[in-house]
N, CA and C atoms as a LAMMPS dump frame, in Angstrom:
ITEM: TIMESTEP
0
ITEM: NUMBER OF ATOMS
606
ITEM: BOX BOUNDS ff ff ff
-5.0000000000000000e+02 5.0000000000000000e+02
-5.0000000000000000e+02 5.0000000000000000e+02
-5.0000000000000000e+02 5.0000000000000000e+02
ITEM: ATOMS id mol type element x y z
1 1 1 N -264.762 460.214 -300.486
2 1 2 C -263.762 460.295 -301.536
3 1 3 C -263.485 458.917 -302.135
4 2 1 N -263.449 457.903 -301.279
5 2 2 C -263.208 456.553 -301.773
6 2 3 C -264.32 456.094 -302.696
7 3 1 N -265.558 456.459 -302.346
8 3 2 C -266.69 456.055 -303.182
9 3 3 C -266.644 456.731 -304.542
10 4 1 N -266.215 457.991 -304.554
11 4 2 C -266.096 458.711 -305.826
12 4 3 C -265.047 458.043 -306.714
13 5 1 N -263.897 457.687 -306.114
14 5 2 C -262.842 457.032 -306.877
15 5 3 C -263.271 455.657 -307.366
16 6 1 N -264.035 454.932 -306.54
17 6 2 C -264.514 453.61 -306.945
18 6 3 C -265.443 453.709 -308.146
19 7 1 N -266.384 454.654 -308.105
20 7 2 C -267.308 454.835 -309.219
21 7 3 C -266.568 455.243 -310.48
22 8 1 N -265.592 456.129 -310.332
23 8 2 C -264.808 456.559 -311.497
24 8 3 C -264.013 455.394 -312.066
25 9 1 N -263.504 454.537 -311.182
26 9 2 C -262.745 453.379 -311.645
27 9 3 C -263.6 452.41 -312.416
28 10 1 N -264.825 452.166 -311.931
29 10 2 C -265.752 451.272 -312.639
30 10 3 C -266.083 451.829 -314.011
31 11 1 N -266.344 453.115 -314.076
32 11 2 C -266.679 453.744 -315.356
33 11 3 C -265.518 453.653 -316.338
34 12 1 N -264.313 453.905 -315.853
35 12 2 C -263.141 453.845 -316.73
36 12 3 C -262.872 452.429 -317.213
37 13 1 N -263.049 451.439 -316.312
38 13 2 C -262.817 450.049 -316.688
39 13 3 C -263.78 449.608 -317.783
40 14 1 N -265.057 449.959 -317.607
41 14 2 C -266.053 449.573 -318.606
42 14 3 C -265.833 450.331 -319.91
43 15 1 N -265.415 451.581 -319.8
44 15 2 C -265.207 452.381 -321.002
45 15 3 C -264.067 451.844 -321.852
46 16 1 N -263.059 451.253 -321.219
47 16 2 C -261.943 450.698 -321.977
48 16 3 C -262.361 449.505 -322.826
49 17 1 N -263.466 448.827 -322.417
50 17 2 C -263.954 447.69 -323.177
51 17 3 C -264.929 448.111 -324.28
52 18 1 N -265.41 449.336 -324.208
53 18 2 C -266.382 449.813 -325.187
54 18 3 C -265.668 450.425 -326.384
55 19 1 N -266.32 450.357 -327.494
56 19 2 C -265.761 450.954 -328.695
57 19 3 C -265.825 452.466 -328.606
58 20 1 N -264.727 453.121 -328.936
59 20 2 C -264.679 454.582 -328.868
60 20 3 C -265.583 455.222 -329.916
61 21 1 N -266.015 454.433 -330.907
62 21 2 C -266.838 454.987 -331.976
63 21 3 C -268.322 454.727 -331.768
64 22 1 N -268.674 454.041 -330.689
65 22 2 C -270.085 453.813 -330.407
66 22 3 C -270.747 455.111 -330.004
67 23 1 N -271.781 455.5 -330.752
68 23 2 C -272.551 456.683 -330.4
69 23 3 C -274.016 456.329 -330.546
70 24 1 N -274.62 455.912 -329.452
71 24 2 C -276.022 455.499 -329.43
72 24 3 C -276.744 456.265 -328.325
73 25 1 N -277.013 457.549 -328.559
74 25 2 C -277.638 458.36 -327.509
75 25 3 C -279.087 457.933 -327.252
76 26 1 N -279.535 458.205 -326.047
77 26 2 C -280.923 457.904 -325.69
78 26 3 C -281.461 458.943 -324.717
79 27 1 N -282.775 458.981 -324.637
80 27 2 C -283.457 459.761 -323.613
81 27 3 C -284.344 458.8 -322.834
82 28 1 N -284.582 459.118 -321.581
83 28 2 C -285.387 458.238 -320.73
84 28 3 C -286.248 459.075 -319.8
85 29 1 N -287.472 458.616 -319.598
86 29 2 C -288.384 459.223 -318.629
87 29 3 C -288.845 458.119 -317.692
88 30 1 N -288.834 458.394 -316.394
89 30 2 C -289.166 457.371 -315.414
90 30 3 C -290.141 457.912 -314.376
91 31 1 N -291.119 457.093 -314.056
92 31 2 C -291.981 457.35 -312.908
93 31 3 C -291.494 456.444 -311.781
94 32 1 N -291.662 456.882 -310.541
95 32 2 C -291.176 456.065 -309.43
96 32 3 C -292.077 456.193 -308.209
97 33 1 N -292.076 455.114 -307.446
98 33 2 C -292.75 455.092 -306.159
99 33 3 C -291.669 454.92 -305.114
100 34 1 N -291.555 455.879 -304.221
101 34 2 C -290.428 455.914 -303.291
102 34 3 C -290.888 455.733 -301.858
103 35 1 N -290.207 454.851 -301.153
104 35 2 C -290.369 454.718 -299.713
105 35 3 C -289.348 455.663 -299.079
106 36 1 N -289.799 456.873 -298.767
107 36 2 C -288.917 457.91 -298.254
108 36 3 C -288.604 457.648 -296.783
109 37 1 N -287.316 457.572 -296.458
110 37 2 C -286.866 457.276 -295.098
111 37 3 C -285.888 458.373 -294.671
112 38 1 N -286.322 459.23 -293.767
113 38 2 C -285.548 460.407 -293.398
114 38 3 C -285.314 460.438 -291.885
115 39 1 N -284.059 460.57 -291.49
116 39 2 C -283.687 460.589 -290.078
117 39 3 C -283.159 461.956 -289.684
118 40 1 N -283.557 462.405 -288.487
119 40 2 C -283.024 463.625 -287.898
120 40 3 C -282.466 463.27 -286.523
121 41 1 N -281.182 463.547 -286.324
122 41 2 C -280.525 463.212 -285.066
123 41 3 C -279.976 464.478 -284.427
124 42 1 N -280.303 464.672 -283.157
125 42 2 C -279.844 465.828 -282.403
126 42 3 C -278.843 465.395 -281.344
127 43 1 N -277.716 466.074 -281.296
128 43 2 C -276.705 465.799 -280.278
129 43 3 C -276.333 467.102 -279.58
130 44 1 N -275.954 466.999 -278.322
131 44 2 C -275.635 468.172 -277.529
132 44 3 C -276.356 468.102 -276.2
133 45 1 N -276.988 469.2 -275.823
134 45 2 C -277.743 469.229 -274.566
135 45 3 C -278.947 468.31 -274.639
136 46 1 N -279.641 468.36 -275.754
137 46 2 C -280.812 467.516 -275.96
138 46 3 C -280.484 466.424 -276.974
139 47 1 N -280.517 465.191 -276.552
140 47 2 C -280.233 464.051 -277.413
141 47 3 C -281.547 463.481 -277.935
142 48 1 N -281.659 463.336 -279.251
143 48 2 C -282.904 462.814 -279.817
144 48 3 C -282.633 462.267 -281.209
145 49 1 N -283.466 461.329 -281.626
146 49 2 C -283.403 460.775 -282.971
147 49 3 C -284.822 460.472 -283.434
148 50 1 N -285.205 461.094 -284.549
149 50 2 C -286.566 460.972 -285.054
150 50 3 C -286.538 460.486 -286.493
151 51 1 N -287.462 459.572 -286.83
152 51 2 C -287.593 459.074 -288.196
153 51 3 C -288.862 459.645 -288.829
154 52 1 N -288.712 460.188 -290.006
155 52 2 C -289.847 460.705 -290.767
156 52 3 C -289.979 459.874 -292.038
157 53 1 N -290.865 458.902 -292.018
158 53 2 C -291.047 457.981 -293.131
159 53 3 C -292.379 458.236 -293.825
160 54 1 N -292.365 458.18 -295.131
161 54 2 C -293.582 458.359 -295.92
162 54 3 C -293.358 457.736 -297.293
163 55 1 N -294.456 457.429 -297.975
164 55 2 C -294.394 456.873 -299.327
165 55 3 C -294.875 457.926 -300.306
166 56 1 N -294.078 458.198 -301.324
167 56 2 C -294.385 459.287 -302.246
168 56 3 C -294.149 458.857 -303.685
169 57 1 N -294.722 459.615 -304.598
170 57 2 C -294.463 459.445 -306.022
171 57 3 C -293.364 460.414 -306.448
172 58 1 N -292.7 460.083 -307.536
173 58 2 C -291.669 460.958 -308.071
174 58 3 C -291.428 460.669 -309.537
175 59 1 N -290.452 461.325 -310.092
176 59 2 C -290.142 461.128 -311.5
177 59 3 C -288.733 461.591 -311.828
178 60 1 N -288.27 461.218 -313.01
179 60 2 C -286.935 461.64 -313.433
180 60 3 C -286.851 461.675 -314.953
181 61 1 N -285.899 462.461 -315.446
182 61 2 C -285.581 462.554 -316.861
183 61 3 C -284.076 462.35 -317.017
184 62 1 N -283.679 461.658 -318.082
185 62 2 C -282.264 461.36 -318.267
186 62 3 C -281.89 461.378 -319.74
187 63 1 N -280.625 461.699 -320.002
188 63 2 C -280.025 461.57 -321.33
189 63 3 C -278.749 460.758 -321.164
190 64 1 N -278.467 459.903 -322.126
191 64 2 C -277.287 459.057 -321.984
192 64 3 C -276.811 458.491 -323.298
193 65 1 N -275.859 457.566 -323.209
194 65 2 C -275.309 456.908 -324.384
195 65 3 C -275.023 455.449 -324.049
196 66 1 N -275.229 454.576 -325.046
197 66 2 C -275.017 453.144 -324.874
198 66 3 C -273.807 452.697 -325.676
199 67 1 N -272.951 451.881 -325.035
200 67 2 C -271.772 451.316 -325.68
201 67 3 C -271.87 449.796 -325.639
202 68 1 N -271.587 449.165 -326.755
203 68 2 C -271.564 447.713 -326.788
204 68 3 C -270.271 447.179 -326.198
205 69 1 N -270.385 446.28 -325.223
206 69 2 C -269.215 445.659 -324.602
207 69 3 C -269.42 444.148 -324.593
208 70 1 N -268.437 443.435 -324.105
209 70 2 C -268.504 441.986 -324.08
210 70 3 C -269.662 441.516 -323.201
211 71 1 N -270.525 440.679 -323.774
212 71 2 C -271.655 440.066 -323.068
213 71 3 C -272.682 441.064 -322.556
214 72 1 N -272.738 442.247 -323.169
215 72 2 C -273.755 443.187 -322.722
216 72 3 C -273.552 444.588 -323.248
217 73 1 N -274.149 445.544 -322.569
218 73 2 C -274.053 446.954 -322.92
219 73 3 C -273.629 447.754 -321.694
220 74 1 N -272.86 448.79 -321.956
221 74 2 C -272.463 449.724 -320.908
222 74 3 C -273.115 451.055 -321.22
223 75 1 N -273.793 451.64 -320.213
224 75 2 C -274.484 452.907 -320.428
225 75 3 C -273.998 453.941 -319.42
226 76 1 N -273.873 455.17 -319.905
227 76 2 C -273.632 456.303 -319.012
228 76 3 C -274.75 457.309 -319.248
229 77 1 N -275.167 457.998 -318.181
230 77 2 C -276.257 458.952 -318.347
231 77 3 C -276.188 460.043 -317.29
232 78 1 N -276.856 461.143 -317.606
233 78 2 C -277.06 462.238 -316.671
234 78 3 C -278.552 462.294 -316.373
235 79 1 N -278.915 462.236 -315.101
236 79 2 C -280.323 462.127 -314.697
237 79 3 C -280.697 463.213 -313.696
238 80 1 N -281.835 463.863 -313.954
239 80 2 C -282.435 464.752 -312.953
240 80 3 C -283.618 464.017 -312.336
241 81 1 N -283.65 463.939 -311.008
242 81 2 C -284.692 463.191 -310.32
243 81 3 C -285.274 464.011 -309.183
244 82 1 N -286.57 463.805 -308.927
245 82 2 C -287.231 464.54 -307.843
246 82 3 C -288.372 463.709 -307.28
247 83 1 N -288.551 463.803 -305.965
248 83 2 C -289.655 463.127 -305.292
249 83 3 C -290.67 464.136 -304.791
250 84 1 N -291.911 463.668 -304.63
251 84 2 C -292.923 464.496 -304.01
252 84 3 C -292.627 464.697 -302.538
253 85 1 N -293.376 465.606 -301.905
254 85 2 C -293.138 465.914 -300.497
255 85 3 C -293.521 464.741 -299.605
256 86 1 N -292.571 464.318 -298.767
257 86 2 C -292.869 463.346 -297.723
258 86 3 C -293.357 464.122 -296.504
259 87 1 N -294.466 463.677 -295.911
260 87 2 C -295.053 464.398 -294.785
261 87 3 C -295.233 463.471 -293.597
262 88 1 N -294.788 463.943 -292.428
263 88 2 C -294.917 463.166 -291.197
264 88 3 C -294.862 464.116 -290.009
265 89 1 N -295.889 464.068 -289.157
266 89 2 C -295.918 464.887 -287.94
267 89 3 C -295.673 466.365 -288.235
268 90 1 N -296.373 466.881 -289.246
269 90 2 C -296.283 468.291 -289.639
270 90 3 C -294.91 468.683 -290.195
271 91 1 N -294.108 467.698 -290.551
272 91 2 C -292.817 467.963 -291.19
273 91 3 C -292.894 467.526 -292.645
274 92 1 N -292.453 468.39 -293.553
275 92 2 C -292.418 468.069 -294.978
276 92 3 C -290.968 467.977 -295.441
277 93 1 N -290.665 466.917 -296.185
278 93 2 C -289.323 466.731 -296.706
279 93 3 C -289.386 466.62 -298.227
280 94 1 N -288.593 467.433 -298.89
281 94 2 C -288.526 467.406 -300.357
282 94 3 C -287.1 467.085 -300.78
283 95 1 N -286.951 466.168 -301.737
284 95 2 C -285.619 465.763 -302.192
285 95 3 C -285.554 465.786 -303.714
286 96 1 N -284.366 466.103 -304.215
287 96 2 C -284.103 466.084 -305.652
288 96 3 C -282.611 465.924 -305.873
289 97 1 N -282.231 465.57 -307.09
290 97 2 C -280.823 465.375 -307.347
291 97 3 C -280.483 465.379 -308.823
292 98 1 N -279.212 465.575 -309.115
293 98 2 C -278.672 465.496 -310.473
294 98 3 C -277.545 464.476 -310.414
295 99 1 N -277.744 463.326 -311.068
296 99 2 C -276.852 462.187 -310.904
297 99 3 C -276.136 461.814 -312.197
298 100 1 N -274.88 461.4 -312.054
299 100 2 C -274.153 460.753 -313.135
300 100 3 C -274.233 459.254 -312.867
301 101 1 N -274.931 458.524 -313.74
302 101 2 C -275.171 457.094 -313.539
303 101 3 C -274.406 456.25 -314.55
304 102 1 N -274.023 455.054 -314.114
305 102 2 C -273.454 454.055 -315.013
306 102 3 C -274.285 452.778 -314.883
307 103 1 N -274.493 452.1 -316.006
308 103 2 C -275.285 450.866 -316.049
309 103 3 C -274.501 449.789 -316.792
310 104 1 N -274.744 448.555 -316.401
311 104 2 C -274.266 447.42 -317.187
312 104 3 C -275.454 446.502 -317.444
313 105 1 N -275.783 446.323 -318.737
314 105 2 C -276.883 445.446 -319.153
315 105 3 C -276.305 444.096 -319.581
316 106 1 N -276.832 443.017 -319.024
317 106 2 C -276.347 441.673 -319.326
318 106 3 C -277.15 441.063 -320.476
319 107 1 N -276.462 440.578 -321.506
320 107 2 C -277.124 439.872 -322.596
321 107 3 C -277.473 438.449 -322.165
322 108 1 N -278.738 438.056 -322.329
323 108 2 C -279.158 436.694 -321.998
324 108 3 C -279.158 435.789 -323.215
325 109 1 N -279.149 436.382 -324.399
326 109 2 C -279.174 435.594 -325.63
327 109 3 C -279.578 436.468 -326.796
328 110 1 N -279.285 435.997 -327.991
329 110 2 C -279.539 436.794 -329.194
330 110 3 C -281.005 437.151 -329.364
331 111 1 N -281.899 436.209 -329.04
332 111 2 C -283.321 436.422 -329.305
333 111 3 C -284.115 436.722 -328.035
334 112 1 N -283.436 436.995 -326.953
335 112 2 C -284.12 437.303 -325.701
336 112 3 C -284.212 438.82 -325.543
337 113 1 N -285.432 439.382 -325.482
338 113 2 C -285.576 440.846 -325.424
339 113 3 C -285.405 441.426 -324.025
340 114 1 N -285.063 440.595 -323.038
341 114 2 C -284.924 441.055 -321.661
342 114 3 C -283.451 441.084 -321.263
343 115 1 N -283.034 442.171 -320.627
344 115 2 C -281.662 442.304 -320.141
345 115 3 C -281.675 442.757 -318.677
346 116 1 N -281.164 441.935 -317.769
347 116 2 C -280.972 442.403 -316.389
348 116 3 C -279.875 443.469 -316.369
349 117 1 N -279.951 444.373 -315.409
350 117 2 C -278.912 445.393 -315.301
351 117 3 C -278.594 445.71 -313.85
352 118 1 N -277.422 446.253 -313.647
353 118 2 C -277.027 446.823 -312.359
354 118 3 C -276.625 448.27 -312.618
355 119 1 N -276.764 449.108 -311.59
356 119 2 C -276.464 450.525 -311.773
357 119 3 C -275.841 451.111 -310.515
358 120 1 N -275.12 452.192 -310.725
359 120 2 C -274.572 452.976 -309.623
360 120 3 C -274.49 454.416 -310.09
361 121 1 N -274.612 455.339 -309.158
362 121 2 C -274.579 456.734 -309.552
363 121 3 C -274.178 457.644 -308.408
364 122 1 N -273.755 458.839 -308.78
365 122 2 C -273.318 459.82 -307.787
366 122 3 C -273.491 461.21 -308.377
367 123 1 N -273.779 462.19 -307.513
368 123 2 C -273.927 463.548 -308.009
369 123 3 C -274.381 464.51 -306.933
370 124 1 N -275.147 465.5 -307.36
371 124 2 C -275.629 466.561 -306.484
372 124 3 C -276.983 466.186 -305.898
373 125 1 N -277.13 466.372 -304.598
374 125 2 C -278.401 466.141 -303.938
375 125 3 C -278.832 467.373 -303.166
376 126 1 N -280.138 467.622 -303.151
377 126 2 C -280.682 468.777 -302.427
378 126 3 C -281.873 468.306 -301.602
379 127 1 N -281.909 468.719 -300.342
380 127 2 C -282.985 468.313 -299.434
381 127 3 C -283.52 469.524 -298.682
382 128 1 N -284.842 469.52 -298.447
383 128 2 C -285.482 470.564 -297.662
384 128 3 C -286.343 469.917 -296.582
385 129 1 N -286.158 470.346 -295.355
386 129 2 C -286.971 469.91 -294.23
387 129 3 C -287.747 471.125 -293.737
388 130 1 N -289.085 471.042 -293.785
389 130 2 C -289.908 472.191 -293.442
390 130 3 C -290.904 471.821 -292.354
391 131 1 N -290.969 472.659 -291.318
392 131 2 C -291.922 472.478 -290.228
393 131 3 C -292.506 473.839 -289.883
394 132 1 N -293.78 474.037 -290.239
395 132 2 C -294.391 475.349 -290.034
396 132 3 C -293.692 476.398 -290.868
397 133 1 N -293.241 477.483 -290.208
398 133 2 C -292.531 478.55 -290.909
399 133 3 C -291.032 478.301 -290.962
400 134 1 N -290.587 477.265 -290.284
401 134 2 C -289.166 476.96 -290.245
402 134 3 C -288.789 476.024 -291.383
403 135 1 N -287.709 476.351 -292.088
404 135 2 C -287.256 475.512 -293.195
405 135 3 C -285.733 475.398 -293.168
406 136 1 N -285.254 474.163 -293.259
407 136 2 C -283.827 473.891 -293.322
408 136 3 C -283.538 473.2 -294.652
409 137 1 N -282.572 473.7 -295.383
410 137 2 C -282.231 473.085 -296.666
411 137 3 C -280.738 473.167 -296.897
412 138 1 N -280.234 472.193 -297.649
413 138 2 C -278.803 472.172 -297.939
414 138 3 C -278.533 471.211 -299.083
415 139 1 N -277.316 471.278 -299.607
416 139 2 C -276.879 470.395 -300.683
417 139 3 C -275.9 469.361 -300.135
418 140 1 N -275.795 468.245 -300.822
419 140 2 C -274.87 467.192 -300.413
420 140 3 C -274.543 466.291 -301.585
421 141 1 N -273.788 465.242 -301.316
422 141 2 C -273.42 464.266 -302.335
423 141 3 C -274.476 463.167 -302.359
424 142 1 N -275.202 463.064 -303.457
425 142 2 C -276.208 462.018 -303.625
426 142 3 C -275.549 460.779 -304.225
427 143 1 N -275.994 459.601 -303.793
428 143 2 C -275.466 458.343 -304.308
429 143 3 C -276.598 457.332 -304.441
430 144 1 N -276.523 456.484 -305.458
431 144 2 C -277.516 455.442 -305.656
432 144 3 C -276.858 454.153 -306.127
433 145 1 N -277.49 453.044 -305.794
434 145 2 C -277.092 451.733 -306.312
435 145 3 C -278.367 450.943 -306.549
436 146 1 N -278.432 450.233 -307.681
437 146 2 C -279.693 449.579 -308.001
438 146 3 C -279.541 448.411 -308.961
439 147 1 N -280.678 447.839 -309.287
440 147 2 C -280.744 446.718 -310.213
441 147 3 C -282.125 446.709 -310.864
442 148 1 N -282.261 445.939 -311.943
443 148 2 C -283.556 445.88 -312.613
444 148 3 C -283.512 445.072 -313.889
445 149 1 N -284.575 445.223 -314.683
446 149 2 C -284.719 444.532 -315.957
447 149 3 C -285.1 445.527 -317.037
448 150 1 N -284.542 445.318 -318.217
449 150 2 C -284.879 446.134 -319.375
450 150 3 C -285.535 445.23 -320.414
451 151 1 N -286.714 445.649 -320.913
452 151 2 C -287.456 444.853 -321.896
453 151 3 C -287.6 445.65 -323.185
454 152 1 N -287.121 445.088 -324.292
455 152 2 C -287.173 445.764 -325.579
456 152 3 C -288.521 445.523 -326.235
457 153 1 N -289.311 446.587 -326.394
458 153 2 C -290.635 446.462 -326.986
459 153 3 C -290.631 446.825 -328.469
460 154 1 N -289.576 447.507 -328.919
461 154 2 C -289.4 447.844 -330.335
462 154 3 C -287.903 447.971 -330.597
463 155 1 N -287.541 448.226 -331.834
464 155 2 C -286.123 448.221 -332.214
465 155 3 C -285.302 449.208 -331.39
466 156 1 N -285.835 450.371 -331.094
467 156 2 C -285.085 451.388 -330.368
468 156 3 C -285.743 451.794 -329.048
469 157 1 N -286.709 451.037 -328.627
470 157 2 C -287.493 451.417 -327.447
471 157 3 C -287.465 450.318 -326.4
472 158 1 N -287.191 450.71 -325.156
473 158 2 C -287.133 449.768 -324.042
474 158 3 C -287.979 450.262 -322.88
475 159 1 N -288.553 449.306 -322.16
476 159 2 C -289.194 449.592 -320.884
477 159 3 C -288.287 449.064 -319.784
478 160 1 N -288.038 449.898 -318.787
479 160 2 C -287.164 449.518 -317.679
480 160 3 C -287.964 449.376 -316.392
481 161 1 N -287.724 448.277 -315.673
482 161 2 C -288.292 448.068 -314.345
483 161 3 C -287.115 447.978 -313.371
484 162 1 N -287.085 448.838 -312.371
485 162 2 C -285.911 448.838 -311.519
486 162 3 C -286.171 449.193 -310.069
487 163 1 N -285.178 448.895 -309.264
488 163 2 C -285.155 449.285 -307.848
489 163 3 C -283.796 449.905 -307.561
490 164 1 N -283.781 450.899 -306.695
491 164 2 C -282.512 451.449 -306.228
492 164 3 C -282.661 452.032 -304.826
493 165 1 N -281.537 452.01 -304.122
494 165 2 C -281.449 452.691 -302.832
495 165 3 C -280.66 453.965 -303.07
496 166 1 N -281.177 455.074 -302.568
497 166 2 C -280.553 456.36 -302.844
498 166 3 C -280.503 457.215 -301.586
499 167 1 N -279.391 457.91 -301.413
500 167 2 C -279.271 458.937 -300.395
501 167 3 C -279.099 460.269 -301.108
502 168 1 N -279.828 461.279 -300.645
503 168 2 C -279.807 462.566 -301.323
504 168 3 C -278.804 463.548 -300.718
505 169 1 N -277.889 463.027 -299.889
506 169 2 C -276.839 463.882 -299.347
507 169 3 C -277.072 464.257 -297.902
508 170 1 N -276.304 463.663 -297.004
509 170 2 C -276.414 463.999 -295.585
510 170 3 C -275.846 465.4 -295.336
511 171 1 N -276.449 466.117 -294.385
512 171 2 C -275.881 467.394 -293.976
513 171 3 C -276.248 467.649 -292.522
514 172 1 N -275.565 468.601 -291.907
515 172 2 C -275.851 468.921 -290.506
516 172 3 C -275.825 470.43 -290.304
517 173 1 N -276.505 470.868 -289.241
518 173 2 C -276.581 472.272 -288.88
519 173 3 C -276.334 472.416 -287.381
520 174 1 N -275.783 473.558 -286.999
521 174 2 C -275.601 473.86 -285.591
522 174 3 C -276.507 475.025 -285.206
523 175 1 N -277.149 474.89 -284.047
524 175 2 C -278.086 475.895 -283.566
525 175 3 C -277.655 476.355 -282.18
526 176 1 N -277.735 477.638 -281.964
527 176 2 C -277.388 478.216 -280.67
528 176 3 C -278.652 478.343 -279.829
529 177 1 N -278.676 477.648 -278.701
530 177 2 C -279.804 477.723 -277.777
531 177 3 C -279.415 478.677 -276.644
532 178 1 N -280.174 479.769 -276.426
533 178 2 C -279.825 480.729 -275.369
534 178 3 C -279.678 480.049 -274.006
535 179 1 N -278.546 480.294 -273.377
536 179 2 C -278.286 479.705 -272.071
537 179 3 C -277.662 478.324 -272.133
538 180 1 N -277.557 477.761 -273.354
539 180 2 C -276.966 476.429 -273.526
540 180 3 C -275.857 476.495 -274.583
541 181 1 N -275.213 475.383 -274.775
542 181 2 C -274.199 475.296 -275.833
543 181 3 C -274.89 475.087 -277.17
544 182 1 N -274.084 474.908 -278.197
545 182 2 C -274.635 474.652 -279.517
546 182 3 C -275.253 473.251 -279.595
547 183 1 N -276.338 473.157 -280.338
548 183 2 C -276.94 471.857 -280.652
549 183 3 C -276.594 471.514 -282.093
550 184 1 N -276.204 470.292 -282.325
551 184 2 C -275.91 469.826 -283.68
552 184 3 C -277.035 468.918 -284.145
553 185 1 N -277.599 469.224 -285.305
554 185 2 C -278.698 468.44 -285.865
555 185 3 C -278.237 467.85 -287.192
556 186 1 N -278.327 466.527 -287.319
557 186 2 C -277.923 465.829 -288.538
558 186 3 C -279.166 465.404 -289.321
559 187 1 N -279.159 465.685 -290.62
560 187 2 C -280.266 465.343 -291.506
561 187 3 C -279.794 464.271 -292.488
562 188 1 N -280.543 463.163 -292.555
563 188 2 C -280.147 462.052 -293.41
564 188 3 C -281.342 461.61 -294.27
565 189 1 N -281.488 462.185 -295.469
566 189 2 C -282.587 461.801 -296.366
567 189 3 C -282.227 460.573 -297.191
568 190 1 N -283.07 459.546 -297.141
569 190 2 C -282.86 458.285 -297.848
570 190 3 C -284.158 457.893 -298.558
571 191 1 N -284.053 456.934 -299.479
572 191 2 C -285.26 456.416 -300.124
573 191 3 C -284.978 455.071 -300.787
574 192 1 N -285.971 454.187 -300.717
575 192 2 C -286.012 452.974 -301.529
576 192 3 C -286.965 453.273 -302.683
577 193 1 N -286.453 453.263 -303.912
578 193 2 C -287.246 453.698 -305.056
579 193 3 C -287.476 452.563 -306.053
580 194 1 N -288.726 452.425 -306.481
581 194 2 C -289.105 451.468 -307.521
582 194 3 C -289.488 452.264 -308.762
583 195 1 N -288.818 451.971 -309.879
584 195 2 C -288.936 452.798 -311.077
585 195 3 C -289.523 452.036 -312.256
586 196 1 N -290.327 452.741 -313.032
587 196 2 C -290.855 452.256 -314.299
588 196 3 C -290.538 453.317 -315.345
589 197 1 N -289.713 452.943 -316.336
590 197 2 C -289.256 453.944 -317.287
591 197 3 C -289.38 453.527 -318.734
592 198 1 N -289.382 454.536 -319.597
593 198 2 C -289.388 454.334 -321.052
594 198 3 C -288.117 454.969 -321.591
595 199 1 N -287.347 454.171 -322.346
596 199 2 C -286.07 454.642 -322.882
597 199 3 C -286.067 454.494 -324.398
598 200 1 N -285.715 455.6 -325.069
599 200 2 C -285.705 455.59 -326.553
600 200 3 C -284.294 455.905 -327.036
601 201 1 N -283.752 455.038 -327.898
602 201 2 C -282.43 455.249 -328.462
603 201 3 C -282.545 455.849 -329.874
604 202 1 N -281.705 456.817 -330.164
605 202 2 C -281.744 457.477 -331.478
606 202 3 C -280.872 456.746 -332.497
């Protein structure tokens, strides 16, 4: 809850500095290479912790708007993102999310086409853990924080190079083992993502 309020506070603070009449919508498409890091922890009768790590490709699509603020730009966007299946020890993990992101682009100078940026986001995350015929899936709160560079290649077109750390929403399940008590299994899907995107402003 605190993280949600913090993100909302940052968005509101930046929005107060932006012009209410700025309407500069954009669309963005991004390819990404993700270092998928997924933990499964079991507590109860059987104590165990297993890491399922894999490197996968993914992609995302986003729509947003840019506002001019002091010494830079403030952007808000809605992004759908998905990674390919991470596979380890016959376990497949699939992650996706719908994020509300905020960005701040720093102006380096009037004639400099490069702008560093920082980002944060929060939204819906969905994860599936599959082993053989068994599949566990659930929804959670996805969160990301990142940084990168934006390079303007034309008047309304930018290429973005970025990194972010993202969690697709932790969740847990309880299983009844005959003759034993309940086992609690915690699923924690994470990823370090490197993104290359094309953004076009209308």
